[in-house]
C-alpha positions as CSV (number, residue, x, y, z in Angstrom):
1,X,57.2,61.7,3.0
2,X,58.7,59.1,5.3
3,X,57.3,56.2,3.3
4,X,59.0,57.4,0.2
5,X,62.3,56.9,2.0
6,X,61.7,53.2,2.6
7,X,63.0,50.3,0.5
8,X,60.6,47.6,-0.5
9,X,61.5,44.0,-1.6
10,X,58.5,42.0,-2.5
11,X,58.4,38.2,-2.6
12,X,55.6,35.8,-3.2
13,X,57.5,33.6,-0.8
14,X,61.2,33.7,0.3
15,X,63.9,32.0,2.3
16,X,67.0,34.0,2.9
17,X,69.6,31.4,1.9
18,X,70.6,32.2,-1.7
19,X,74.1,33.0,-2.7
20,X,73.2,34.5,-6.0
21,X,70.4,34.5,-8.6
22,X,70.6,31.8,-11.3
23,X,68.7,33.8,-13.8
24,X,69.6,37.4,-14.7
25,X,68.2,40.4,-13.0
26,X,66.3,42.9,-15.1
27,X,66.0,46.6,-14.7
28,X,62.5,47.9,-15.7
29,X,62.3,51.5,-16.9
30,X,58.7,51.7,-18.2
31,X,55.5,49.8,-17.7
32,X,52.3,49.5,-19.9
33,X,49.8,52.0,-18.8
34,X,52.3,54.4,-17.2
35,X,53.0,57.3,-19.6
36,X,56.4,58.3,-18.1
37,X,59.5,56.5,-17.0
38,X,59.5,55.1,-13.5
39,X,60.7,57.6,-10.8
40,X,62.9,55.1,-9.1
41,X,64.8,51.9,-9.8
42,X,62.6,48.8,-10.3
43,X,64.4,45.5,-10.6
44,X,63.0,42.0,-11.1
45,X,64.7,38.6,-11.0
46,X,64.9,35.2,-9.5
47,X,66.7,34.0,-6.4
48,X,67.8,30.4,-6.2
49,X,67.0,28.5,-2.9
50,X,67.8,25.1,-1.7
51,X,71.2,23.4,-1.6
52,X,71.5,23.3,-5.4
53,X,69.2,26.4,-5.9
54,X,66.7,24.0,-7.4
55,X,63.8,26.4,-6.6
56,X,63.6,29.8,-8.1
57,X,61.7,32.6,-6.3
58,X,60.6,35.7,-8.3
59,X,61.1,39.1,-6.6
60,X,60.5,42.8,-7.3
61,X,62.8,45.4,-5.8
62,X,61.9,49.0,-5.7
63,X,64.7,51.4,-4.6
64,X,64.1,54.3,-2.3
65,X,63.4,57.6,-4.0
66,X,64.9,59.5,-1.1
67,X,68.2,58.1,0.4
68,X,68.9,54.5,-0.8
69,X,72.3,54.3,1.0
70,X,70.7,54.9,4.5
71,X,67.0,54.3,4.3
72,X,65.5,51.2,6.0
73,X,65.2,48.1,4.0
74,X,61.8,46.3,4.1
75,X,61.2,42.7,3.1
76,X,57.5,42.4,2.4
77,X,55.5,39.2,2.0
78,X,52.2,39.3,0.2
79,X,49.3,37.4,1.7
80,X,47.5,34.5,-0.1
81,X,48.1,31.7,-0.4
82,X,48.7,32.0,-4.1
83,X,48.3,35.8,-4.2
84,X,50.5,37.6,-6.7
85,X,53.1,40.1,-5.4
86,X,51.8,42.5,-7.9
87,X,48.7,43.1,-5.7
88,X,50.9,44.9,-3.2
89,X,52.7,46.9,-5.9
90,X,49.6,47.9,-7.9
91,X,47.0,48.2,-5.2
92,X,48.6,48.9,-1.9
93,X,52.1,50.5,-1.5
94,X,54.1,50.4,-4.7
95,X,55.5,53.3,-6.6
96,X,52.4,53.2,-8.8
97,X,48.8,52.0,-8.5
98,X,46.1,51.0,-10.9
99,X,44.3,54.1,-12.2
100,X,40.7,52.8,-12.2
101,X,39.2,56.1,-13.3
102,X,41.1,55.9,-16.6
103,X,40.8,52.1,-17.3
104,X,37.1,52.1,-18.5
105,X,37.1,49.2,-20.8
106,X,40.5,50.1,-22.3
107,X,44.0,49.1,-21.6
108,X,45.3,49.1,-18.0
109,X,46.3,52.6,-16.8
110,X,48.7,53.3,-13.9
111,X,49.4,56.4,-11.9
112,X,52.1,57.3,-9.4
113,X,51.2,56.4,-5.8
114,X,51.8,59.4,-3.5
115,X,51.7,57.1,-0.5
116,X,54.3,54.6,-1.9
117,X,56.7,52.5,0.2
118,X,59.6,52.2,-2.1
119,X,63.0,50.4,-2.3
120,X,67.3,44.4,-2.2
121,X,70.8,41.6,0.0
122,X,73.3,39.0,-1.0
123,X,73.3,40.1,-4.6
124,X,73.0,43.8,-3.5
125,X,75.6,44.1,-0.7
126,X,75.5,47.9,-0.6
127,X,72.2,47.6,1.3
128,X,73.5,45.2,4.0
129,X,74.1,47.9,6.6
130,X,70.6,49.4,6.1
131,X,68.2,48.7,8.9
132,X,66.1,45.6,7.9
133,X,62.4,45.3,8.8
134,X,60.4,42.2,7.7
135,X,56.6,42.8,7.2
136,X,53.7,40.9,5.7
137,X,49.9,40.8,5.5
138,X,47.2,38.1,5.7
139,X,48.6,34.6,5.0
140,X,52.1,36.0,5.3
141,X,51.5,36.0,9.1
142,X,52.5,32.3,8.8
143,X,55.6,33.0,6.7
144,X,57.1,36.1,8.3
145,X,57.7,34.6,11.8
146,X,59.5,31.7,10.2
147,X,61.8,34.0,8.1
148,X,62.4,36.3,11.1
149,X,63.4,33.3,13.2
150,X,65.8,32.1,10.5
151,X,67.4,35.5,10.3
152,X,67.9,35.8,14.1
153,X,69.2,32.2,14.3
154,X,71.7,33.1,11.5
155,X,72.8,36.2,13.3
156,X,73.4,34.2,16.6
157,X,75.6,31.5,14.9
158,X,77.5,34.1,12.8
159,X,76.1,33.4,9.4
160,X,77.3,35.7,6.6
161,X,76.3,38.1,5.5
162,X,75.2,39.7,8.8
163,X,71.8,41.4,8.4
164,X,71.1,44.6,10.3
165,X,67.8,43.3,11.6
166,X,65.5,45.7,13.5
167,X,62.4,44.8,15.5
168,X,60.2,46.7,17.9
169,X,58.8,43.4,19.1
170,X,62.2,42.1,20.1
171,X,63.6,45.4,21.5
172,X,60.4,46.1,23.5
173,X,60.2,42.4,24.8
174,X,56.5,42.4,23.6
175,X,55.6,45.2,26.0
176,X,54.3,48.3,24.3
177,X,52.1,49.8,27.0
178,X,54.3,50.2,30.1
179,X,57.6,50.9,28.4
180,X,60.8,50.8,30.4
181,X,62.1,54.4,30.2
182,X,65.7,53.0,30.2
183,X,65.1,50.9,27.1
184,X,66.4,53.2,24.4
185,X,66.1,50.6,21.7
186,X,62.4,50.1,22.3
187,X,61.8,53.9,22.6
188,X,63.6,54.6,19.4
189,X,61.7,51.9,17.5
190,X,58.3,53.1,18.7
191,X,59.2,56.7,18.0
192,X,60.1,55.7,14.4
193,X,56.8,53.8,14.0
194,X,54.9,56.8,15.4
195,X,56.7,59.2,13.1
196,X,55.9,57.2,10.0
197,X,52.3,56.5,10.8
198,X,51.5,60.1,12.0
199,X,53.1,61.9,9.0
200,X,51.3,59.7,6.5
201,X,48.0,58.9,8.2
202,X,48.6,55.3,7.2
203,X,48.6,52.3,9.5
204,X,49.6,48.7,9.1
205,X,48.5,46.2,11.7
């Protein structure tokens, strides 16, 4: 499945300006309610933001189950405001989801999500060359454009590290109906989106 080849980095809120995490990263191998070990790498930690890294933002990173060295990297913002990033992992597109059928009054049960989007940059430089897509839902519609703008501004002025940002919106100049047949960047982006959504019968607006 194409979605299993994607990386997913979940933030309640993020600004891409950290040089390194102040608090240690933690690899998670098992979770309550999941009988087996996780099928892929799950890392959690904090990223310091601000000039003195005075604010610490919590993140989840799920690595691709397919080809982590080449698969696209997705930065995902959960809606809200105040909504936990766990809602995306446990209800929408994480490696596993809540197993409601087996939770009847007992402990929480989890099961593998066959439709998962799974698989982090400054502290994980091996992913810097992967194509980067920034997504979000709900209230994240306020946050995502600000982050994307910061990323593009950083690319233009030569900030390091250089992010391999991809965007159908930018490459297609906002025109998805009468596409310029000479615009290979736009055609490739739209073909990739079509391939993913067709193979998985799954759509994100």
